[in-house]
Structures are given as structure tokens and as C-alpha cells.
N, C-alpha and C positions, 0 to 999 in steps of 0.2 A: 554655467547655470544662470538663467535670467534672473534678476533680482527685481524687487518692488520698486517701481519708477517714481513713487509718489513720496514726498518727503514733507517735513514740516513747513517748508517754504511755500507749499501751495496756497493759493489765494484762499482765505477765509470765506465762509459763507456770507453773502450778502455783497460781496465785492467781485464774485467770479463772473467771468464772461459768459454771454449766452452761448450754449453748445450748438445751436442751429438745428438740434433735433426737435421734431414736433412732439407735442405732449398729448398723451392719450386721455380720454375722458369717457364719462358713462352718459348715455342719452337720459333726457329729462332731468338732468341736474342743474342746479343754479350755478354750478362752478364752471366758468367760462374761461378756458386757457388762451394764451395768446397765441396766435398764429394758426395753421391749418391742424386739424386733428388727426392723429395717427391711428389707424384702424387697428383695433386690438385683435379682431377675429375670434373672440371668444364663442365657443359652441353654444348655441341656444338651448341644447338639450342638456347642458350641464347645469345641475340645479344647486351650485354653490353660491347662494344669494347673499347680498348684503344684509346687515340688520334691518330691523323693521323701519327705522328712520335714519337711512343712510345719510352720512355727512361727508361729503367728498371735501378733502382739506384744501385750503388755498396754500399752494406750494410757495414756501417763502422764497425760492429762487425766482419766482416770477414777480418778485418785490410787491406783493400784494400788501396794502396798507393793514396795520392791526394784527398781523401774524406774530403772536406773542412768543412763538418758539423759534423765531429766526435765529438768535444767538445759539441755541441749544443744539441745532444742527440736525433735528429729526421731526417726524410727525407720526402720530398714533392713528391707526384706522380700525375701527372695530368691524370685524367680519363674521360671518357665520360658516362654519365647515362641519358638515355633516351633523347638524343639530348643536353644535357647540359653539359658543361665543368666544371668540379669540381676538385679542388685542395684538395688533401687528404694528411693529415699530419700523419705519424705514429711516435709516440713519445715514446720514452723508457726511458727518463729522465724527471725530474720535469721541467727543463728548456724548453724543447721542448713544454710541456702543457702550461706553463705559457705565452711563446711567443704567442702561438695560441690564448689564451684567451684575451691577451692584445690588439691583432689585431682585436678584436670583436668591432663593434661599440657600443657606449654607449646605443642607441636606440632599438638595435637588441635583440628581447625577444622571438623569436620563433626558436626552435631548434628540430630537429629530434633526438631521442635518442633509443639506444639499447645496449645490452651487448651480448657476446659471451662466452662460456665456453667449456673446453674439455669435450666430450661426456661422459655420465655416462654409462658405459657398464656392471657394476656389480650392482645387486640389492641392494638397500640401499645406493649407492654411490651418493655423492652430491659434485661434483667439484666446486671451487670457480670460479667466473667470471674470465676470462683471459683478455678480451677486454672490453672497454667501449667506445661508438662511439657517437659522436655528430656532427650534420650537419645543415648547414643553406643553402642559396640559392647557393652558389658556393664554399663553403668550407666545409671540413669535418676534424674531429679529431679523430684518432683511438689511445687510450691510452693502452699501453701493461702493464697491471696491474702486471703480473707476473715478469716483467723484469725491471719496473722502480725503481729508486734508493729510492724514497719516494713519497709519494702523498703529491703535494703542497697545502697549505692553499687556494690558489686561485681556485683550483678545487673544494675544499669543499665548499667554498663560492659561486661559480657559480652554482653548483648543488642545494645548500640550499636556493638560491634566489627565492622567490615566484613569482617575476615579470617574471622570465624565464619559459616560457611554454615549457616543455619537452615532446614531442609527441612520443607516442610509442603504440604497440599492445601488450595487456597484460603486460603493463609498470609497473603495481603494483608489480608483481612477480620479474621483474628485479631489481626493486629499493630495495626490501626486501633482494635480493641476494647481492647486493653491501653493504647494511648496515650490514648484518651478518658478511661478511668476511673482509670489509675494513672500517667500521664505517662511510661510505659515506651516507648522508642524502639528499633527494630532496623534495622539496615543491611545486614546480609548475607543476607536472605531469599532463598530458591530456592522458586518454585512448582513443585511436581513434575509438574503437568499441562503447564505450559509447557515445562518442560525435556524431557519425555517426547514432546511434540509435535514437538520439533526433531530429537531423536535417532531417533524412528521415523518421522519425515517424514510425520506424521498430524495435520492441525491441529485435528481432532475431540477429541483427548485434551487440549486446553487446558481443556475443561469436564468431564473425566472425574473421577469420585469415587475415594475411597480403594480400594474393593473392586475396581474396574475396573482401577486403575494396579497394584494388588497383582497380580492374576492375569496381567497382561501382563508386568510387569518381573520380577517373583519367581517366576511360574509357579506360584502357589498361590492357592487361594481364600481370601478373607477375609470372614467373615461377622459382623456387629454384631447385638447384641441391642437391640431398640428400648427395651426396659424398662430397661436400664442407660443407654443413650443419654438417655432422658428422666428419670432419677433424680435426686435432689437433690445436686448437685455443691457446693452451699454447706454441707453438713453438715460438722461438725467431725470427727466419728469416721467417715472413709470405710470402707465395707465392703471386704473382700478383694477381691471382684469388681469393685468399682469402681476400686480401685488396679490390678488387672490390666488393665482395660479402657483406663485412662488411660495406663499405661505402654506398652502394646501399640501404641497409636495413635503415640506419638512414636518407638518403637523401629522400628517398620515404616516410618516416613517416613526414619529415618536409613538403614535397610537399603536402601531403594529408591533414595536418592540415591547411595549407594556403587555399587550395581549399575548405575545409568544412567551414572556416570562410567566404570566400567569397560567398558560397552558403547561409549561414545563413543571411548574409548581404542583398543579394539579396531577399530572401524570406520577410524579415522584412521591406524592402522598397517597395515591391509590396503590401502587405497587412498584416495586423495581424489577418485576419479572420481564425479561426480553430486552432489558436496557444493557448496553455495552458495559463491560467492566469499568471502563474509564470514566462512565458517565455516573457510576453508582457513588463514587466519592466526591465528585464535583459536578457542577451543572453544566449543561450543554453550552450555555453562553460562555462559560471560561474556557471551554475546549475550542470553541469558535475563535475566541479572542487570542488564544495561545497559537492558534494555526495560521494567524493572519500574516 
């Protein structure tokens, strides 16, 4: 089994060498990265726009003067997802991850979960996860696994806590990928397709993708850009559009889980008629989690 190859001896922020990857950016921004701009390929007809006065951060690993957060190892970006203002943290040191976890209320137990990895263009290739995303109502964390100095115990404990419900599509495969490469274990995962299949009484939903589930559960279309999907997630300087894409995946997963729980509650309060006997004494979510 492959173990996490990054340890505490990795160079701290501000001293690490240039990776050689180009940094993505947004047009008409005053933020000008060093070197050639990497094309993000974000679809023009996807309407997930930045906040009214977007502020593209000066990434500390480009050694920009006056970056107050250099030693903290993260930057926060305000974005708009389906009309909701979400603060997205991109963390590339353990401290940036730990601080985000510390800010989570103790009673917050629902999170959207997703990972991204560099595309496998060669047959038999299996790249490790480059990002791990967590999202709640107005906050999102993007952990840059390839660039973090070390994986903090707080993140390990957070993911392994069975009280934390981590919602995703095809979540089991994502969790296995994290476990193989980084020895990260999850206990409270919720497969949204399996949960929707129980709530909507349609077994075909077990195999449904994010777009289909979003349309059914939230009543709105969800279109992804293939160019962003297949972009280089291992790059240290993520483009603005990559950040929006990664955060949106996790936030939509969170929103769908809360919507499914609300629908299940509504069904159970209206009537138990037609509900399978095993669901009359416990919720559909518990049945799904027990069957994982």
C-alpha cells in the first residue's frame, strides 16, 4: 500500500522552489502572475461568477511583497455559488488546514466532500489525489495535498469522525484513493446517489452523476467544463476558475445532502404509508450508511 510521501521535513512556505507550472488567472484582473498564463478553459455559459468586487489574491508562493498571510500557508477567496456567498480557503500548509477546522462549530456535522487529481492520460496510470475539498453552508476548504508540508492530525481525526457526514457522488472511490495514497480514512461518508435512490424510491439513481442529482434534488441544471475537469490539479498556483470549480463540487454536495434530509423529514412527517418497514424505525440516511 502506498503511503503519503510528504513529511514534516518538506520545505516550509516562502522557501520552497518554483514548481515550473504556470499559474492561471482571470482576465481584466490587476493580479499579474509570473510567467505564461495557463488556460483554464472555464465554460463561458457557466454562471458561477465571482463576488461583485472580485479580489484575486496575490499568491504568497510568488513572493509578492506585503502578503500578510505568507506564514499562515493559505489564502481565502470569496466566490458566489448559485447565489450564495462562500468563503473558499486554499490551504497549502498544515496550519491553514488546522485553522479552518478550528473555526467549524462543534455541532456542525454535514459537509460536502470531493477530491481532484491530475488526469490520467496514459493507460494504467493512476495519479494520486491532488486536492481534497470540504464544504459547509458558507465555507469551503481546498487542501493542496501535493504541496502541503504535512497532513495534520486534526484533518485525519476530522475525516475519521463518524459523526461528520461527508456527502459526495461516488464518494467510496474518492475515499479509497485518499486512503491508498495518504492513509486518510473516512467513517461518515454518504453516497448521494444511494441516498437519493431511497428517498425518491428509484434504484437507478444509485448510478446517477452529479449533474443528474443536482437537477433532481435542487431543481437546477449543473454543467461542468471538460477543460477544467481535465486541467492540471497538481499545479501549485490554482487558477481562479479551478478554485471555483473545486469549491462548487463540494458545496453542491453539501447542499444536496441537506435537501435530501429535508425531503426525507417531510415524507416521514406526512405519512409512513408505503415506506419499507426498515425505514419506519430509522431514517433512510442511516440505512444508506449501514449498507456502505
